[in-house]
LOPAMI-465216 format. One line per 5 residues: number of its first residue (from 1); for each residue x, y, z of N, C-alpha, C, CB. Coordinates in Angstrom, 1 decimal. Atoms other than C-alpha are relative to their C-alpha. Glycine has a CB too. Layout:
<sekols>
NUM	X:Y:Z:X:Y:Z:X:Y:Z:X:Y:Z ~ ...
</sekols>
This chain:
<sekols>
1	0.5:1.2:0.4:43.0:-55.4:17.6:1.0:-1.2:0.3:-0.3:0.1:-1.4 ~ -1.1:1.1:-0.3:46.2:-57.3:18.7:-0.5:-0.7:1.2:1.5:0.7:0.2 ~ 0.2:0.9:-1.1:45.6:-60.3:20.9:-1.5:-0.1:0.3:0.8:0.4:1.2 ~ 1.5:0.2:-0.2:41.8:-60.1:20.6:-0.5:-1.3:-0.5:-0.8:1.3:-0.6 ~ 0.6:1.3:0.5:39.7:-63.2:20.1:-1.4:0.3:-0.6:-0.2:-1.0:1.2
6	1.3:-0.2:0.6:36.8:-63.1:17.7:-0.6:-1.4:0.0:0.1:0.7:-1.4 ~ 0.8:1.2:0.2:34.0:-65.6:17.8:-0.9:0.3:-1.1:-0.9:-0.4:1.3 ~ 0.5:-0.4:1.3:33.1:-65.2:14.2:-1.4:-0.7:-0.2:1.0:-0.4:-1.1 ~ 1.3:0.6:0.2:29.3:-65.7:13.7:-0.6:0.4:-1.3:-0.9:0.4:1.0 ~ 0.4:-0.5:1.3:29.0:-64.0:10.3:1.2:0.4:-0.8:-0.9:1.1:0.1
11	-1.1:-0.3:0.9:31.2:-63.6:7.2:-0.6:0.5:-1.3:0.9:-1.2:-0.2 ~ 0.4:-0.5:1.3:30.7:-61.4:4.1:1.3:0.0:-0.8:-0.8:1.4:0.2 ~ -1.1:-0.2:0.9:33.0:-61.8:1.2:-0.4:0.8:-1.2:0.6:-1.4:-0.4 ~ 0.4:-0.9:1.1:33.0:-59.0:-1.3:-0.1:-0.7:-1.3:1.0:1.1:-0.2 ~ 0.3:0.7:1.3:31.9:-59.8:-4.9:1.3:-0.3:-0.7:-0.9:0.9:-1.0
16	-1.3:0.3:0.7:35.5:-59.5:-6.2:0.9:-0.9:0.9:0.7:1.4:-0.3 ~ -0.8:0.9:-0.9:36.7:-61.7:-3.3:1.3:0.6:0.6:0.3:-1.2:-0.6 ~ -1.2:-0.7:-0.5:39.3:-59.1:-2.2:-0.1:0.5:1.5:0.4:1.2:-0.9 ~ 0.2:-0.5:-1.4:37.7:-58.1:1.2:-0.9:-1.1:0.6:-0.6:1.4:0.0 ~ 0.8:0.8:-0.8:36.3:-60.3:3.9:-0.3:0.7:1.3:0.8:-1.3:0.2
21	0.4:-0.6:-1.3:34.3:-58.9:6.8:-0.5:-1.1:0.9:-1.2:1.1:-0.3 ~ 0.3:1.0:-1.0:34.0:-60.9:9.9:-0.8:0.7:1.2:1.3:-0.8:0.6 ~ 0.8:-0.6:-1.0:31.4:-60.3:12.6:0.0:-0.9:1.2:-1.4:0.3:-0.4 ~ 0.0:0.7:-1.3:31.6:-61.3:16.3:-1.3:0.3:0.5:1.1:0.4:0.9 ~ 1.4:-0.1:-0.4:28.0:-61.9:17.3:-0.4:-0.4:1.4:-0.8:-0.7:-0.9
26	0.4:0.4:-1.5:28.3:-62.8:21.0:-0.8:1.2:0.6:1.4:-0.2:0.9 ~ 0.8:-1.1:-0.7:25.9:-61.0:23.2:0.8:1.1:0.6:-1.0:-0.7:1.1 ~ -0.7:-1.2:-0.5:27.0:-57.5:24.0:1.2:0.4:-0.8:0.6:-0.3:1.4 ~ -1.0:-0.3:0.9:29.5:-57.5:21.2:-0.6:0.5:-1.4:1.1:-1.2:-0.2 ~ 0.3:-0.3:1.3:29.3:-55.9:17.8:1.2:0.3:-0.7:-1.0:1.1:-0.2
31	-1.4:-0.2:0.6:32.9:-56.3:16.7:0.0:-0.4:-1.4:1.1:-0.8:0.9 ~ -0.1:0.2:1.3:33.6:-56.2:13.1:1.6:0.1:-0.5:-0.8:1.0:-0.8 ~ -1.3:0.0:0.4:37.0:-57.1:11.5:0.0:-0.1:-1.5:0.8:-1.0:0.6 ~ -0.2:0.0:1.4:38.0:-56.4:7.9:1.3:-0.7:-0.3:0.0:1.3:-0.6 ~ -1.2:0.7:0.4:40.6:-58.7:6.3:0.1:0.2:-1.6:0.0:-1.5:0.4
36	-0.2:-0.2:1.4:42.0:-57.7:2.9:1.5:-0.2:-0.4:-0.4:1.3:-0.4 ~ -1.5:0.1:0.4:45.1:-58.2:0.8:0.7:1.3:-0.1:0.0:-0.7:-1.5 ~ -0.7:-1.3:0.0:47.7:-55.5:1.2:0.1:0.5:-1.4:1.3:-0.2:0.7 ~ 0.0:-0.7:1.2:47.9:-53.0:-1.5:1.3:-0.1:-0.7:-0.3:1.5:0.1 ~ -1.3:0.1:0.6:51.6:-53.4:-2.1:0.7:-1.2:0.6:0.7:1.3:0.2
41	-0.7:1.1:-0.5:53.9:-56.4:-1.8:1.1:0.5:1.0:0.6:-0.8:-1.1 ~ -1.1:-0.4:-0.9:56.5:-56.5:1.0:1.3:-0.1:-0.7:0.0:-1.0:1.2 ~ -1.4:0.0:0.6:60.3:-56.6:0.4:0.3:-1.2:-0.7:1.0:0.2:1.1 ~ -0.2:1.3:0.7:60.2:-60.2:-0.7:-1.0:-0.1:-1.2:-0.2:-1.3:1.1 ~ 1.0:0.0:1.2:57.5:-59.4:-3.3:-1.3:-0.7:0.3:0.7:-0.6:-1.2
46	1.2:0.8:-0.4:54.8:-61.2:-1.3:-1.1:1.0:0.6:0.4:-1.1:1.0 ~ 1.2:-0.7:-0.6:51.3:-59.8:-0.4:-0.3:-0.7:1.3:-1.3:0.0:-1.1 ~ 0.4:0.5:-1.3:50.0:-60.2:3.1:-1.5:0.4:0.2:0.9:0.6:1.1 ~ 1.4:-0.4:-0.3:46.6:-60.0:4.7:0.1:1.1:1.0:-0.8:-1.2:0.5 ~ 0.1:-1.1:-1.0:45.9:-56.7:6.5:-1.4:-0.2:0.7:0.1:1.4:-0.7
51	1.2:0.1:-0.8:43.3:-56.8:9.3:-0.2:1.3:0.7:0.0:-1.2:1.0 ~ 0.2:-1.2:-0.8:41.6:-53.8:10.9:-1.5:0.0:0.3:0.5:1.4:-0.9 ~ 1.4:-0.3:-0.4:38.5:-52.7:12.8:-0.5:1.3:-0.7:0.0:0.1:1.5 ~ 0.5:-1.2:0.7:36.5:-50.3:10.6:-0.6:1.0:1.1:-1.0:-0.3:-1.1 ~ 0.7:-1.1:-0.7:35.2:-47.0:12.0:-0.7:0.9:-0.9:1.0:0.8:0.8
56	0.7:-1.0:0.9:33.1:-44.2:10.8:-1.0:-0.6:-0.9:1.1:0.8:-0.8 ~ 1.0:0.6:0.9:31.1:-44.8:7.7:0.3:-1.4:-0.4:0.0:0.8:-1.2 ~ -0.2:1.4:0.4:32.9:-48.0:7.0:-0.5:-1.0:1.1:1.6:-0.2:-0.1 ~ 0.6:0.8:-1.0:31.7:-49.4:10.3:-1.5:-0.1:-0.2:0.3:0.4:1.4 ~ 1.4:-0.1:0.2:28.2:-48.3:9.6:-0.4:-0.9:-1.1:-0.4:1.4:-0.3
61	0.2:0.8:1.2:28.3:-49.8:6.2:0.0:-1.5:0.3:1.1:0.3:-1.0 ~ 0.1:1.5:-0.3:29.3:-53.3:7.5:-1.0:-0.4:1.0:1.4:-0.4:0.4 ~ 1.1:0.4:-0.9:26.9:-53.2:10.4:-1.3:-0.1:-0.8:-0.1:1.0:1.1 ~ 1.2:0.2:0.9:24.2:-52.6:7.8:0.0:-1.2:-0.8:-0.2:1.2:-1.0 ~ -0.1:1.2:0.9:25.5:-55.3:5.4:-0.3:-1.3:0.8:1.5:-0.1:-0.5
66	0.3:1.2:-0.9:25.3:-57.8:8.4:-1.4:0.1:0.5:1.0:-0.1:1.1 ~ 1.4:-0.1:-0.5:21.7:-56.6:9.0:-0.2:0.3:1.5:-0.8:-1.3:-0.3 ~ -0.1:-0.3:-1.4:22.5:-55.3:12.4:-0.6:1.3:0.3:1.4:-0.1:0.5 ~ 0.5:-1.4:-0.3:20.9:-51.8:12.1:-1.4:0.0:-0.6:0.9:1.1:-0.6 ~ 1.4:-0.4:0.5:17.1:-51.1:12.0:0.1:1.5:-0.3:-1.1:-0.4:1.2
71	-0.1:-1.3:0.6:16.1:-47.8:10.7:0.4:1.0:1.1:-1.4:0.4:-0.5 ~ -0.4:-1.0:-1.1:16.4:-46.0:14.2:1.5:-0.1:0.3:-0.8:-0.3:1.2 ~ -1.5:0.2:-0.3:19.9:-47.5:14.8:0.8:0.6:-1.1:0.4:-1.5:0.1 ~ -0.7:-0.6:1.2:21.0:-46.5:11.2:0.0:1.5:0.1:-0.7:-0.4:-1.3 ~ 0.1:-1.5:-0.2:19.7:-43.0:11.8:1.0:0.6:1.1:-1.5:0.4:0.3
76	-0.9:-0.4:-1.1:21.6:-42.8:15.1:1.5:-0.1:-0.4:-0.3:-0.8:1.3 ~ -1.3:0.2:0.4:24.8:-44.1:13.6:0.4:1.1:-1.0:0.2:-1.4:-0.7 ~ -0.3:-1.0:1.0:24.6:-41.7:10.6:0.1:1.3:0.7:-1.1:0.0:-1.3 ~ 0.0:-1.3:-0.6:23.9:-38.8:12.9:1.4:0.3:0.7:-1.1:0.1:1.0 ~ -1.3:-0.2:-0.6:27.4:-39.4:14.5:1.1:0.4:-1.0:0.3:-1.3:0.7
81	-1.1:-0.2:1.0:29.2:-39.1:11.2:0.0:1.4:-0.5:-0.2:-0.9:-1.2 ~ -0.1:-1.3:0.5:30.4:-35.9:9.7:-0.7:0.0:-1.4:1.5:0.6:-0.2 ~ 0.8:-0.2:1.2:28.5:-34.6:6.6:0.6:-0.7:-1.2:-0.2:1.4:-0.4 ~ -0.6:0.8:1.3:31.0:-35.9:3.9:0.1:-1.4:0.2:1.5:0.4:-0.2 ~ 0.1:1.4:-0.2:31.1:-39.2:5.5:-1.3:-0.6:-0.2:0.5:-0.4:1.4
86	1.4:0.4:0.2:27.4:-39.4:5.5:-0.3:-0.1:-1.6:-1.0:1.1:0.6 ~ 0.2:0.1:1.5:27.4:-38.8:1.7:0.7:-1.2:-0.6:0.5:1.3:-0.8 ~ -0.7:1.2:0.6:30.0:-41.4:1.0:-0.8:-1.3:0.4:1.5:-0.1:0.5 ~ 0.8:1.2:-0.5:28.0:-44.0:3.1:-1.3:-0.1:-0.9:-0.3:0.2:1.5 ~ 1.2:0.0:0.8:24.8:-43.0:1.4:0.2:-0.5:-1.5:-0.7:1.3:0.0
91	-0.3:0.4:1.4:26.3:-43.4:-2.1:0.4:-1.5:0.0:1.2:0.9:-0.5 ~ -0.4:1.5:0.1:27.9:-46.8:-1.2:-1.2:-0.9:0.3:1.2:-0.2:1.1 ~ 1.2:0.9:-0.3:24.6:-48.2:0.3:-0.9:0.1:-1.3:-0.8:0.5:1.3 ~ 0.8:-0.1:1.2:22.7:-46.8:-2.8:0.6:-0.9:-1.1:-0.1:1.4:-0.4 ~ -0.6:0.8:1.1:25.2:-48.5:-5.2:-0.2:-1.5:0.3:1.6:0.3:-0.2
96	0.3:1.3:-0.4:24.8:-51.8:-3.3:-1.5:-0.5:-0.3:0.3:-0.2:1.5 ~ 1.4:0.2:0.3:21.0:-51.5:-3.5:-0.3:-0.2:-1.5:-0.8:1.1:0.6 ~ 0.2:0.0:1.4:21.1:-50.8:-7.2:0.5:-1.3:-0.6:0.7:1.2:-0.6 ~ -0.5:1.3:0.5:23.3:-53.9:-7.8:-1.0:-1.1:0.3:1.4:-0.3:0.7 ~ 1.0:1.1:-0.4:20.7:-56.1:-5.9:-1.2:0.0:-1.0:-0.5:0.2:1.4
101	1.2:-0.1:0.9:17.9:-54.7:-8.1:0.4:-0.4:-1.4:-0.5:1.5:0.1 ~ -0.5:0.0:1.4:20.0:-54.8:-11.3:-0.1:-1.3:-0.8:1.3:0.4:0.1
</sekols>
């Protein structure tokens, strides 16, 4: 991810405001970057922002949150994941759906 340029066309901030997901929606791209506060402070006692490109079920989760997966695309992405990752993703998406209904 170093030295990459993102043309951010979509942003999702988690309910607790601890995670920010950025989407680069230029044609031919589907880059997602996650920005969150580090879990532990550095040597000076300060927290920093960690940035990473999600993969596996984390990537599928965010692609779905940005509305980028139709049913066929979701099925194709899930088919690529290992079984335990599929269950984690399904549980996470189900929890989000229940929050929306709730």
